[in-house]
N, CA, C, O and the ligand as a Tripos MOL2 file, in Angstrom:
@<TRIPOS>MOLECULE
protein
  297   295    75     0     0
PROTEIN
NO_CHARGES

@<TRIPOS>ATOM
      1 N          27.1850    2.0160    4.9770 N.3       1 MET1
      2 CA         26.1870    3.0040    4.6130 C.3       1 MET1
      3 C          24.7930    2.4270    5.0160 C.2       1 MET1
      4 O          24.3940    1.3330    4.6170 O.2       1 MET1
      5 N          24.0780    3.2620    5.8470 N.am      2 GLU2
      6 CA         22.7990    2.8220    6.3740 C.3       2 GLU2
      7 C          21.7730    3.3000    5.3820 C.2       2 GLU2
      8 O          21.6310    4.4950    5.1230 O.2       2 GLU2
      9 N          21.0260    2.2940    4.8050 N.am      3 LEU3
     10 CA         19.9300    2.5800    3.9190 C.3       3 LEU3
     11 C          18.5730    2.5400    4.5570 C.2       3 LEU3
     12 O          17.6120    3.0740    4.0040 O.2       3 LEU3
     13 N          18.4750    1.9550    5.6410 N.am      4 TRP4
     14 CA         17.2420    1.7370    6.2960 C.3       4 TRP4
     15 C          17.2280    2.4650    7.5940 C.2       4 TRP4
     16 O          18.0340    2.1830    8.4810 O.2       4 TRP4
     17 N          16.3470    3.3770    7.7200 N.am      5 ILE5
     18 CA         16.2560    4.1870    8.9360 C.3       5 ILE5
     19 C          14.9160    4.0300    9.5910 C.2       5 ILE5
     20 O          13.9230    3.6430    8.9740 O.2       5 ILE5
     21 N          14.9240    4.3560   10.9060 N.am      6 GLN6
     22 CA         13.5880    4.2340   11.6340 C.3       6 GLN6
     23 C          13.2570    5.7650   11.8030 C.2       6 GLN6
     24 O          13.9560    6.4710   12.5300 O.2       6 GLN6
     25 N          12.1720    6.2580   11.1130 N.am      7 PRO7
     26 CA         11.9390    7.6690   11.2260 C.3       7 PRO7
     27 C          11.4420    8.0510   12.5790 C.2       7 PRO7
     28 O          10.7050    7.3090   13.2290 O.2       7 PRO7
     29 N          11.8680    9.2660   13.0160 N.am      8 CYS8
     30 CA         11.3420    9.8080   14.2650 C.3       8 CYS8
     31 C           9.8360   10.1860   14.0480 C.2       8 CYS8
     32 O           9.3700   10.2020   12.9080 O.2       8 CYS8
     33 N           9.1230   10.4730   15.0830 N.am      9 ALA9
     34 CA          7.6720   10.6940   14.9800 C.3       9 ALA9
     35 C           7.2780   11.7980   14.0110 C.2       9 ALA9
     36 O           6.3800   11.6100   13.1900 O.2       9 ALA9
     37 N           7.9860   13.0250   14.1040 N.am     10 PRO10
     38 CA          7.6420   14.0320   13.1400 C.3      10 PRO10
     39 C           7.8410   13.6260   11.6590 C.2      10 PRO10
     40 O           7.0710   13.9970   10.7730 O.2      10 PRO10
     41 N           8.9630   12.8120   11.4410 N.am     11 CYS11
     42 CA          9.1880   12.3130   10.0920 C.3      11 CYS11
     43 C           8.1410   11.2920    9.6580 C.2      11 CYS11
     44 O           7.6820   11.3100    8.5160 O.2      11 CYS11
     45 N           7.7870   10.4490   10.5300 N.am     12 ALA12
     46 CA          6.6970    9.4920   10.2290 C.3      12 ALA12
     47 C           5.4080   10.1200    9.9410 C.2      12 ALA12
     48 O           4.6510    9.6430    9.0960 O.2      12 ALA12
     49 N           5.1240   11.1920   10.6230 N.am     13 ASP13
     50 CA          3.9060   11.9550   10.2930 C.3      13 ASP13
     51 C           4.0240   12.7820    9.0010 C.2      13 ASP13
     52 O           3.0430   12.9940    8.2880 O.2      13 ASP13
     53 N           5.1470   13.2000    8.7480 N.am     14 LEU14
     54 CA          5.2920   14.0970    7.4520 C.3      14 LEU14
     55 C           5.2110   13.2480    6.1850 C.2      14 LEU14
     56 O           4.7470   13.7070    5.1410 O.2      14 LEU14
     57 N           5.6870   11.9590    6.3010 N.am     15 TYR15
     58 CA          5.7160   11.1120    5.0840 C.3      15 TYR15
     59 C           4.3710   10.9590    4.4810 C.2      15 TYR15
     60 O           3.4140   10.5070    5.1090 O.2      15 TYR15
     61 N           4.3200   11.3810    3.1440 N.am     16 GLY16
     62 CA          3.0450   11.2510    2.4250 C.3      16 GLY16
     63 C           2.1150   12.5290    2.5400 C.2      16 GLY16
     64 O           1.0730   12.6260    1.8920 O.2      16 GLY16
     65 N           2.5520   13.4590    3.3770 N.am     17 GLN17
     66 CA          1.7340   14.6740    3.4980 C.3      17 GLN17
     67 C           1.9370   15.5960    2.3000 C.2      17 GLN17
     68 O           2.9450   15.4850    1.6030 O.2      17 GLN17
     69 N           1.0160   16.4820    2.0560 N.am     18 PRO18
     70 CA          1.1990   17.4520    0.9300 C.3      18 PRO18
     71 C           2.4190   18.2490    1.1150 C.2      18 PRO18
     72 O           2.7850   18.5410    2.2530 O.2      18 PRO18
     73 N           3.0930   18.6320    0.0420 N.am     19 SER19
     74 CA          4.3710   19.3470    0.1490 C.3      19 SER19
     75 C           4.0860   20.7280    0.6150 C.2      19 SER19
     76 O           5.0570   21.3980    0.9660 O.2      19 SER19
     77 N           2.8810   21.2650    0.6710 N.am     20 ALA20
     78 CA          2.6160   22.5640    1.2120 C.3      20 ALA20
     79 C           2.8690   22.6930    2.7230 C.2      20 ALA20
     80 O           3.0380   23.7810    3.2720 O.2      20 ALA20
     81 N           2.8840   21.5140    3.3560 N.am     21 ILE21
     82 CA          3.2190   21.4070    4.7750 C.3      21 ILE21
     83 C           4.6380   21.9130    4.9670 C.2      21 ILE21
     84 O           5.5260   21.5240    4.2080 O.2      21 ILE21
     85 N           4.8810   22.7590    5.9450 N.am     22 GLU22
     86 CA          6.2850   23.1730    6.3000 C.3      22 GLU22
     87 C           7.0390   22.1780    6.9590 C.2      22 GLU22
     88 O           6.5160   21.4800    7.8270 O.2      22 GLU22
     89 N           8.3720   22.0320    6.5860 N.am     23 PRO23
     90 CA          9.2170   21.0210    7.2940 C.3      23 PRO23
     91 C           9.3480   21.3830    8.8230 C.2      23 PRO23
     92 O           9.2830   22.5490    9.2110 O.2      23 PRO23
     93 N           9.5230   20.3850    9.6050 N.am     24 HIS24
     94 CA          9.6880   20.5800   11.0490 C.3      24 HIS24
     95 C          11.0930   20.9910   11.3260 C.2      24 HIS24
     96 O          11.9460   20.9840   10.4380 O.2      24 HIS24
     97 N          11.3460   21.3600   12.5910 N.am     25 GLU25
     98 CA         12.5890   22.0650   12.8500 C.3      25 GLU25
     99 C          13.9360   21.2480   12.7280 C.2      25 GLU25
    100 O          15.0430   21.7800   12.6370 O.2      25 GLU25
    101 N          13.6950   19.8630   12.7390 N.am     26 THR26
    102 CA         15.0100   19.1340   12.5920 C.3      26 THR26
    103 C          15.2930   18.7210   11.1720 C.2      26 THR26
    104 O          16.2390   17.9770   10.9140 O.2      26 THR26
    105 N          14.4920   19.1910   10.2570 N.am     27 LEU27
    106 CA         14.7610   18.8950    8.8070 C.3      27 LEU27
    107 C          15.6110   20.0500    8.3190 C.2      27 LEU27
    108 O          15.2460   21.2200    8.4260 O.2      27 LEU27
    109 N          16.8260   19.6510    7.7480 N.am     28 ALA28
    110 CA         17.7150   20.5470    7.0780 C.3      28 ALA28
    111 C          17.7000   20.4310    5.5250 C.2      28 ALA28
    112 O          17.7610   19.3460    4.9470 O.2      28 ALA28
    113 N          17.6210   21.5190    4.9550 N.am     29 LEU29
    114 CA         17.7130   21.5820    3.4860 C.3      29 LEU29
    115 C          19.0780   21.0880    3.0320 C.2      29 LEU29
    116 O          20.1220   21.5490    3.4910 O.2      29 LEU29
    117 N          19.0280   20.1440    2.1260 N.am     30 THR30
    118 CA         20.3670   19.5870    1.6440 C.3      30 THR30
    119 C          20.3750   19.5430    0.1170 C.2      30 THR30
    120 O          19.3410   19.6090   -0.5490 O.2      30 THR30
    121 N          21.5790   19.4310   -0.3910 N.am     31 GLY31
    122 CA         21.7730   19.2130   -1.7630 C.3      31 GLY31
    123 C          21.0950   20.0810   -2.8100 C.2      31 GLY31
    124 O          20.6990   19.6400   -3.8890 O.2      31 GLY31
    125 N          20.9880   21.3500   -2.4160 N.am     32 ALA32
    126 CA         20.3900   22.2770   -3.2320 C.3      32 ALA32
    127 C          21.0160   22.4260   -4.6200 C.2      32 ALA32
    128 O          20.3430   22.6430   -5.6270 O.2      32 ALA32
    129 N          22.3670   22.2960   -4.6100 N.am     33 GLY33
    130 CA         23.0660   22.3430   -5.8440 C.3      33 GLY33
    131 C          22.9430   21.1220   -6.6960 C.2      33 GLY33
    132 O          23.1540   21.1330   -7.9090 O.2      33 GLY33
    133 N          22.5670   19.9930   -5.9610 N.am     34 ALA34
    134 CA         22.4870   18.7300   -6.7190 C.3      34 ALA34
    135 C          21.0910   18.4970   -7.4830 C.2      34 ALA34
    136 O          20.9450   17.7200   -8.4270 O.2      34 ALA34
    137 N          20.1700   19.2410   -6.9580 N.am     35 VAL35
    138 CA         18.8290   19.1520   -7.5720 C.3      35 VAL35
    139 C          18.7720   20.0710   -8.8430 C.2      35 VAL35
    140 O          19.2040   21.2230   -8.8010 O.2      35 VAL35
    141 N          18.2250   19.5240   -9.9720 N.am     36 LYS36
    142 CA         18.2280   20.3480  -11.1560 C.3      36 LYS36
    143 C          17.5130   21.6430  -10.9750 C.2      36 LYS36
    144 O          18.0260   22.6850  -11.3830 O.2      36 LYS36
    145 N          16.3010   21.6270  -10.3540 N.am     37 ASP37
    146 CA         15.5140   22.8200  -10.2420 C.3      37 ASP37
    147 C          14.8820   22.7760   -8.8100 C.2      37 ASP37
    148 O          14.0630   21.9030   -8.5200 O.2      37 ASP37
    149 N          15.2610   23.6920   -7.9620 N.am     38 ALA38
    150 CA         14.8500   23.7550   -6.5800 C.3      38 ALA38
    151 C          13.3360   24.1230   -6.4620 C.2      38 ALA38
    152 O          12.7060   23.9070   -5.4260 O.2      38 ALA38
    153 N          12.7780   24.6970   -7.5870 N.am     39 ARG39
    154 CA         11.4130   25.0820   -7.6070 C.3      39 ARG39
    155 C          10.5100   23.8980   -7.7930 C.2      39 ARG39
    156 O           9.3120   23.9530   -7.5170 O.2      39 ARG39
    157 N          11.1380   22.7660   -8.2920 N.am     40 VAL40
    158 CA         10.3690   21.5320   -8.5640 C.3      40 VAL40
    159 C          10.5400   20.5920   -7.4230 C.2      40 VAL40
    160 O           9.5760   19.9160   -7.0620 O.2      40 VAL40
    161 N          11.7060   20.4950   -6.8210 N.am     41 GLU41
    162 CA         11.9800   19.4660   -5.8890 C.3      41 GLU41
    163 C          13.0270   19.9580   -4.8770 C.2      41 GLU41
    164 O          14.0740   20.4700   -5.2720 O.2      41 GLU41
    165 N          12.7510   19.8080   -3.5930 N.am     42 GLN42
    166 CA         13.7460   20.0700   -2.5510 C.3      42 GLN42
    167 C          14.0820   18.8080   -1.7830 C.2      42 GLN42
    168 O          13.2490   17.9320   -1.5520 O.2      42 GLN42
    169 N          15.3580   18.7620   -1.3960 N.am     43 HIS43
    170 CA         15.6810   17.5420   -0.5390 C.3      43 HIS43
    171 C          16.0830   18.0740    0.9000 C.2      43 HIS43
    172 O          16.8150   19.0450    1.0930 O.2      43 HIS43
    173 N          15.5030   17.3050    1.8640 N.am     44 TYR44
    174 CA         15.8200   17.6540    3.2490 C.3      44 TYR44
    175 C          16.2540   16.3330    3.9980 C.2      44 TYR44
    176 O          15.7790   15.2340    3.7120 O.2      44 TYR44
    177 N          17.1450   16.5260    4.9240 N.am     45 THR45
    178 CA         17.5600   15.4300    5.7890 C.3      45 THR45
    179 C          17.2510   15.7790    7.2470 C.2      45 THR45
    180 O          17.4410   16.9170    7.6780 O.2      45 THR45
    181 N          16.7750   14.7860    7.9950 N.am     46 CYS46
    182 CA         16.3480   14.9890    9.4060 C.3      46 CYS46
    183 C          17.6250   14.8870   10.2320 C.2      46 CYS46
    184 O          18.3210   13.8840   10.0700 O.2      46 CYS46
    185 N          18.0190   15.8630   11.1400 N.am     47 THR47
    186 CA         19.1820   15.8150   11.9160 C.3      47 THR47
    187 C          18.9460   14.8750   13.0560 C.2      47 THR47
    188 O          19.9220   14.4830   13.6950 O.2      47 THR47
    189 N          17.7300   14.4760   13.3710 N.am     48 ARG48
    190 CA         17.4300   13.6460   14.4810 C.3      48 ARG48
    191 C          17.4830   12.1800   14.1060 C.2      48 ARG48
    192 O          18.1130   11.3990   14.8190 O.2      48 ARG48
    193 N          16.8580   11.7770   13.0330 N.am     49 CYS49
    194 CA         16.7530   10.3260   12.7120 C.3      49 CYS49
    195 C          17.5060   10.0210   11.4090 C.2      49 CYS49
    196 O          17.7550    8.8540   11.1060 O.2      49 CYS49
    197 N          17.8570   11.0110   10.6670 N.am     50 GLY50
    198 CA         18.6140   10.7210    9.4200 C.3      50 GLY50
    199 C          17.7310   10.4360    8.2130 C.2      50 GLY50
    200 O          18.2370   10.0800    7.1480 O.2      50 GLY50
    201 N          16.3780   10.5930    8.3680 N.am     51 ALA51
    202 CA         15.5500   10.4300    7.1580 C.3      51 ALA51
    203 C          15.8140   11.4480    6.1590 C.2      51 ALA51
    204 O          16.0330   12.6280    6.4330 O.2      51 ALA51
    205 N          15.7830   10.9020    4.8710 N.am     52 ALA52
    206 CA         15.9470   11.8770    3.7500 C.3      52 ALA52
    207 C          14.7000   12.0630    3.0550 C.2      52 ALA52
    208 O          14.0820   11.0680    2.6780 O.2      52 ALA52
    209 N          14.2440   13.2580    2.8350 N.am     53 PHE53
    210 CA         12.9490   13.5320    2.2170 C.3      53 PHE53
    211 C          13.1420   14.1880    0.9380 C.2      53 PHE53
    212 O          14.0920   14.9570    0.7960 O.2      53 PHE53
    213 N          12.3040   13.9470   -0.0320 N.am     54 ALA54
    214 CA         12.1200   14.8430   -1.2300 C.3      54 ALA54
    215 C          10.7550   15.5330   -1.1740 C.2      54 ALA54
    216 O           9.7100   14.9020   -1.0160 O.2      54 ALA54
    217 N          10.8180   16.8500   -1.3120 N.am     55 ARG55
    218 CA          9.5260   17.6410   -1.2150 C.3      55 ARG55
    219 C           9.3240   18.0090   -2.6820 C.2      55 ARG55
    220 O          10.1190   18.7410   -3.2720 O.2      55 ARG55
    221 N           8.2320   17.4800   -3.2610 N.am     56 ILE56
    222 CA          7.8930   17.6650   -4.5940 C.3      56 ILE56
    223 C           7.0080   18.8620   -4.7160 C.2      56 ILE56
    224 O           5.9390   18.8780   -4.1050 O.2      56 ILE56
    225 N           7.3950   19.9020   -5.4920 N.am     57 LEU57
    226 CA          6.6650   21.1320   -5.4410 C.3      57 LEU57
    227 C           5.8930   21.3880   -6.8090 C.2      57 LEU57
    228 O           5.0470   22.2790   -6.8780 O.2      57 LEU57
    229 N           6.1850   20.6430   -7.8110 N.am     58 LYS58
    230 CA          5.5500   20.8070   -9.1020 C.3      58 LYS58
    231 C           5.0970   19.4960   -9.6960 C.2      58 LYS58
    232 O           5.5710   18.4120   -9.3580 O.2      58 LYS58
    233 N           4.1430   19.6580  -10.6090 N.am     59 GLY59
    234 CA          3.6210   18.3860  -11.2110 C.3      59 GLY59
    235 C           2.2120   18.1350  -10.8340 C.2      59 GLY59
    236 O           1.5170   19.0270  -10.3490 O.2      59 GLY59
    237 N           1.7880   16.9610  -11.0450 N.am     60 GLU60
    238 CA          0.4010   16.6170  -10.6630 C.3      60 GLU60
    239 C           0.1610   16.7590   -9.1300 C.2      60 GLU60
    240 O           1.0190   16.4380   -8.3070 O.2      60 GLU60
    241 N          -0.9900   17.2320   -8.8180 N.am     61 ALA61
    242 CA         -1.3190   17.6170   -7.4360 C.3      61 ALA61
    243 C          -1.1440   16.3530   -6.4570 C.2      61 ALA61
    244 O          -0.6970   16.4760   -5.3170 O.2      61 ALA61
    245 N          -1.5050   15.2390   -6.9630 N.am     62 ARG62
    246 CA         -1.3320   14.0500   -6.1080 C.3      62 ARG62
    247 C           0.0600   13.6190   -5.8360 C.2      62 ARG62
    248 O           0.3510   12.8900   -4.8880 O.2      62 ARG62
    249 N           0.9480   14.1080   -6.7260 N.am     63 LYS63
    250 CA          2.3910   13.8290   -6.4500 C.3      63 LYS63
    251 C           3.1720   14.8600   -5.7750 C.2      63 LYS63
    252 O           4.3880   14.7430   -5.6190 O.2      63 LYS63
    253 N           2.4900   15.8830   -5.3630 N.am     64 GLN64
    254 CA          3.0730   17.0770   -4.5840 C.3      64 GLN64
    255 C           3.0830   16.6520   -3.1480 C.2      64 GLN64
    256 O           2.2370   17.1340   -2.3950 O.2      64 GLN64
    257 N           3.9430   15.8120   -2.7120 N.am     65 VAL65
    258 CA          3.9460   15.2660   -1.3600 C.3      65 VAL65
    259 C           5.3670   15.2290   -0.8680 C.2      65 VAL65
    260 O           6.3150   15.5220   -1.5960 O.2      65 VAL65
    261 N           5.4930   14.8430    0.4490 N.am     66 TRP66
    262 CA          6.7540   14.6800    1.0000 C.3      66 TRP66
    263 C           7.0180   13.1370    0.8980 C.2      66 TRP66
    264 O           6.2950   12.3040    1.4440 O.2      66 TRP66
    265 N           8.1500   12.8310    0.1270 N.am     67 MET67
    266 CA          8.5540   11.4610   -0.0230 C.3      67 MET67
    267 C           9.6710   11.1300    0.7450 C.2      67 MET67
    268 O          10.6690   11.8520    0.7230 O.2      67 MET67
    269 N           9.6040    9.9590    1.5270 N.am     68 LEU68
    270 CA         10.6970    9.4780    2.2900 C.3      68 LEU68
    271 C          11.5980    8.6380    1.4860 C.2      68 LEU68
    272 O          11.1220    7.6380    0.9480 O.2      68 LEU68
    273 N          12.7930    8.9130    1.3470 N.am     69 LEU69
    274 CA         13.7150    8.2460    0.3360 C.3      69 LEU69
    275 C          14.4220    7.0430    0.8750 C.2      69 LEU69
    276 O          14.7670    6.1420    0.1100 O.2      69 LEU69
    277 N          14.6500    6.9930    2.1560 N.am     70 ASN70
    278 CA         15.5010    5.9890    2.7150 C.3      70 ASN70
    279 C          14.9890    5.1270    3.7660 C.2      70 ASN70
    280 O          15.7460    4.6160    4.5910 O.2      70 ASN70
    281 N          13.6980    4.9410    3.7680 N.am     71 ALA71
    282 CA         13.0470    4.0870    4.6590 C.3      71 ALA71
    283 C          12.8170    2.7210    4.0370 C.2      71 ALA71
    284 O          12.7610    2.5830    2.8150 O.2      71 ALA71
    285 N          12.6850    1.7180    4.8830 N.am     72 GLY72
    286 CA         12.4570    0.3510    4.3620 C.3      72 GLY72
    287 C          10.9790    0.3120    3.7930 C.2      72 GLY72
    288 O          10.1140    1.1040    4.1680 O.2      72 GLY72
    289 N          10.7840   -0.6230    2.9110 N.am     73 GLN73
    290 CA          9.4220   -0.8800    2.3860 C.3      73 GLN73
    291 C           8.7310   -1.8220    3.2700 C.2      73 GLN73
    292 O           9.3220   -2.8240    3.6720 O.2      73 GLN73
    293 N           7.4900   -1.5630    3.6100 N.am     74 HIS74
    294 CA          6.6340   -2.4050    4.5000 C.3      74 HIS74
    295 C           5.6280   -3.1620    3.7240 C.2      74 HIS74
    296 O           4.8370   -3.9080    4.3010 O.2      74 HIS74
    297 ZN         13.2830   12.5300   11.7380 Zn       75 ZN75
@<TRIPOS>BOND
     1     1     2 1
     2     2     3 1
     3     3     4 2
     4     3     5 am
     5     5     6 1
     6     6     7 1
     7     7     8 2
     8     7     9 am
     9     9    10 1
    10    10    11 1
    11    11    12 2
    12    11    13 am
    13    13    14 1
    14    14    15 1
    15    15    16 2
    16    15    17 am
    17    17    18 1
    18    18    19 1
    19    19    20 2
    20    19    21 am
    21    21    22 1
    22    22    23 1
    23    23    24 2
    24    23    25 am
    25    25    26 1
    26    26    27 1
    27    27    28 2
    28    27    29 am
    29    29    30 1
    30    30    31 1
    31    31    32 2
    32    31    33 am
    33    33    34 1
    34    34    35 1
    35    35    36 2
    36    35    37 am
    37    37    38 1
    38    38    39 1
    39    39    40 2
    40    39    41 am
    41    41    42 1
    42    42    43 1
    43    43    44 2
    44    43    45 am
    45    45    46 1
    46    46    47 1
    47    47    48 2
    48    47    49 am
    49    49    50 1
    50    50    51 1
    51    51    52 2
    52    51    53 am
    53    53    54 1
    54    54    55 1
    55    55    56 2
    56    55    57 am
    57    57    58 1
    58    58    59 1
    59    59    60 2
    60    59    61 am
    61    61    62 1
    62    62    63 1
    63    63    64 2
    64    63    65 am
    65    65    66 1
    66    66    67 1
    67    67    68 2
    68    67    69 am
    69    69    70 1
    70    70    71 1
    71    71    72 2
    72    71    73 am
    73    73    74 1
    74    74    75 1
    75    75    76 2
    76    75    77 am
    77    77    78 1
    78    78    79 1
    79    79    80 2
    80    79    81 am
    81    81    82 1
    82    82    83 1
    83    83    84 2
    84    83    85 am
    85    85    86 1
    86    86    87 1
    87    87    88 2
    88    87    89 am
    89    89    90 1
    90    90    91 1
    91    91    92 2
    92    91    93 am
    93    93    94 1
    94    94    95 1
    95    95    96 2
    96    95    97 am
    97    97    98 1
    98    98    99 1
    99    99   100 2
   100    99   101 am
   101   101   102 1
   102   102   103 1
   103   103   104 2
   104   103   105 am
   105   105   106 1
   106   106   107 1
   107   107   108 2
   108   107   109 am
   109   109   110 1
   110   110   111 1
   111   111   112 2
   112   111   113 am
   113   113   114 1
   114   114   115 1
   115   115   116 2
   116   115   117 am
   117   117   118 1
   118   118   119 1
   119   119   120 2
   120   119   121 am
   121   121   122 1
   122   122   123 1
   123   123   124 2
   124   123   125 am
   125   125   126 1
   126   126   127 1
   127   127   128 2
   128   127   129 am
   129   129   130 1
   130   130   131 1
   131   131   132 2
   132   131   133 am
   133   133   134 1
   134   134   135 1
   135   135   136 2
   136   135   137 am
   137   137   138 1
   138   138   139 1
   139   139   140 2
   140   139   141 am
   141   141   142 1
   142   142   143 1
   143   143   144 2
   144   143   145 am
   145   145   146 1
   146   146   147 1
   147   147   148 2
   148   147   149 am
   149   149   150 1
   150   150   151 1
   151   151   152 2
   152   151   153 am
   153   153   154 1
   154   154   155 1
   155   155   156 2
   156   155   157 am
   157   157   158 1
   158   158   159 1
   159   159   160 2
   160   159   161 am
   161   161   162 1
   162   162   163 1
   163   163   164 2
   164   163   165 am
   165   165   166 1
   166   166   167 1
   167   167   168 2
   168   167   169 am
   169   169   170 1
   170   170   171 1
   171   171   172 2
   172   171   173 am
   173   173   174 1
   174   174   175 1
   175   175   176 2
   176   175   177 am
   177   177   178 1
   178   178   179 1
   179   179   180 2
   180   179   181 am
   181   181   182 1
   182   182   183 1
   183   183   184 2
   184   183   185 am
   185   185   186 1
   186   186   187 1
   187   187   188 2
   188   187   189 am
   189   189   190 1
   190   190   191 1
   191   191   192 2
   192   191   193 am
   193   193   194 1
   194   194   195 1
   195   195   196 2
   196   195   197 am
   197   197   198 1
   198   198   199 1
   199   199   200 2
   200   199   201 am
   201   201   202 1
   202   202   203 1
   203   203   204 2
   204   203   205 am
   205   205   206 1
   206   206   207 1
   207   207   208 2
   208   207   209 am
   209   209   210 1
   210   210   211 1
   211   211   212 2
   212   211   213 am
   213   213   214 1
   214   214   215 1
   215   215   216 2
   216   215   217 am
   217   217   218 1
   218   218   219 1
   219   219   220 2
   220   219   221 am
   221   221   222 1
   222   222   223 1
   223   223   224 2
   224   223   225 am
   225   225   226 1
   226   226   227 1
   227   227   228 2
   228   227   229 am
   229   229   230 1
   230   230   231 1
   231   231   232 2
   232   231   233 am
   233   233   234 1
   234   234   235 1
   235   235   236 2
   236   235   237 am
   237   237   238 1
   238   238   239 1
   239   239   240 2
   240   239   241 am
   241   241   242 1
   242   242   243 1
   243   243   244 2
   244   243   245 am
   245   245   246 1
   246   246   247 1
   247   247   248 2
   248   247   249 am
   249   249   250 1
   250   250   251 1
   251   251   252 2
   252   251   253 am
   253   253   254 1
   254   254   255 1
   255   255   256 2
   256   255   257 am
   257   257   258 1
   258   258   259 1
   259   259   260 2
   260   259   261 am
   261   261   262 1
   262   262   263 1
   263   263   264 2
   264   263   265 am
   265   265   266 1
   266   266   267 1
   267   267   268 2
   268   267   269 am
   269   269   270 1
   270   270   271 1
   271   271   272 2
   272   271   273 am
   273   273   274 1
   274   274   275 1
   275   275   276 2
   276   275   277 am
   277   277   278 1
   278   278   279 1
   279   279   280 2
   280   279   281 am
   281   281   282 1
   282   282   283 1
   283   283   284 2
   284   283   285 am
   285   285   286 1
   286   286   287 1
   287   287   288 2
   288   287   289 am
   289   289   290 1
   290   290   291 1
   291   291   292 2
   292   291   293 am
   293   293   294 1
   294   294   295 1
   295   295   296 2
@<TRIPOS>SUBSTRUCTURE
     1 MET1         2 RESIDUE 1 A MET
     2 GLU2         6 RESIDUE 1 A GLU
     3 LEU3        10 RESIDUE 1 A LEU
     4 TRP4        14 RESIDUE 1 A TRP
     5 ILE5        18 RESIDUE 1 A ILE
     6 GLN6        22 RESIDUE 1 A GLN
     7 PRO7        26 RESIDUE 1 A PRO
     8 CYS8        30 RESIDUE 1 A CYS
     9 ALA9        34 RESIDUE 1 A ALA
    10 PRO10       38 RESIDUE 1 A PRO
    11 CYS11       42 RESIDUE 1 A CYS
    12 ALA12       46 RESIDUE 1 A ALA
    13 ASP13       50 RESIDUE 1 A ASP
    14 LEU14       54 RESIDUE 1 A LEU
    15 TYR15       58 RESIDUE 1 A TYR
    16 GLY16       62 RESIDUE 1 A GLY
    17 GLN17       66 RESIDUE 1 A GLN
    18 PRO18       70 RESIDUE 1 A PRO
    19 SER19       74 RESIDUE 1 A SER
    20 ALA20       78 RESIDUE 1 A ALA
    21 ILE21       82 RESIDUE 1 A ILE
    22 GLU22       86 RESIDUE 1 A GLU
    23 PRO23       90 RESIDUE 1 A PRO
    24 HIS24       94 RESIDUE 1 A HIS
    25 GLU25       98 RESIDUE 1 A GLU
    26 THR26      102 RESIDUE 1 A THR
    27 LEU27      106 RESIDUE 1 A LEU
    28 ALA28      110 RESIDUE 1 A ALA
    29 LEU29      114 RESIDUE 1 A LEU
    30 THR30      118 RESIDUE 1 A THR
    31 GLY31      122 RESIDUE 1 A GLY
    32 ALA32      126 RESIDUE 1 A ALA
    33 GLY33      130 RESIDUE 1 A GLY
    34 ALA34      134 RESIDUE 1 A ALA
    35 VAL35      138 RESIDUE 1 A VAL
    36 LYS36      142 RESIDUE 1 A LYS
    37 ASP37      146 RESIDUE 1 A ASP
    38 ALA38      150 RESIDUE 1 A ALA
    39 ARG39      154 RESIDUE 1 A ARG
    40 VAL40      158 RESIDUE 1 A VAL
    41 GLU41      162 RESIDUE 1 A GLU
    42 GLN42      166 RESIDUE 1 A GLN
    43 HIS43      170 RESIDUE 1 A HIS
    44 TYR44      174 RESIDUE 1 A TYR
    45 THR45      178 RESIDUE 1 A THR
    46 CYS46      182 RESIDUE 1 A CYS
    47 THR47      186 RESIDUE 1 A THR
    48 ARG48      190 RESIDUE 1 A ARG
    49 CYS49      194 RESIDUE 1 A CYS
    50 GLY50      198 RESIDUE 1 A GLY
    51 ALA51      202 RESIDUE 1 A ALA
    52 ALA52      206 RESIDUE 1 A ALA
    53 PHE53      210 RESIDUE 1 A PHE
    54 ALA54      214 RESIDUE 1 A ALA
    55 ARG55      218 RESIDUE 1 A ARG
    56 ILE56      222 RESIDUE 1 A ILE
    57 LEU57      226 RESIDUE 1 A LEU
    58 LYS58      230 RESIDUE 1 A LYS
    59 GLY59      234 RESIDUE 1 A GLY
    60 GLU60      238 RESIDUE 1 A GLU
    61 ALA61      242 RESIDUE 1 A ALA
    62 ARG62      246 RESIDUE 1 A ARG
    63 LYS63      250 RESIDUE 1 A LYS
    64 GLN64      254 RESIDUE 1 A GLN
    65 VAL65      258 RESIDUE 1 A VAL
    66 TRP66      262 RESIDUE 1 A TRP
    67 MET67      266 RESIDUE 1 A MET
    68 LEU68      270 RESIDUE 1 A LEU
    69 LEU69      274 RESIDUE 1 A LEU
    70 ASN70      278 RESIDUE 1 A ASN
    71 ALA71      282 RESIDUE 1 A ALA
    72 GLY72      286 RESIDUE 1 A GLY
    73 GLN73      290 RESIDUE 1 A GLN
    74 HIS74      294 RESIDUE 1 A HIS
    75 ZN75       297 GROUP 0 **** ****
């Protein structure tokens, strides 16, 4: 199981951006049934680089961002 991925350019750009930004075309919505409330959080996986994102849609404004879930820490 690969836990560390090298994000492609669109994913690297999206990381940390406000969740109001629309996902790029290689991001596929995943795990809708696994998330408690899709209005609060959506999960996407990039079909190009395998990056897994959480798109936080509710809560504090500063936390409503695109979070990259499976990248290495720098
Ligand atoms: Zn990607």
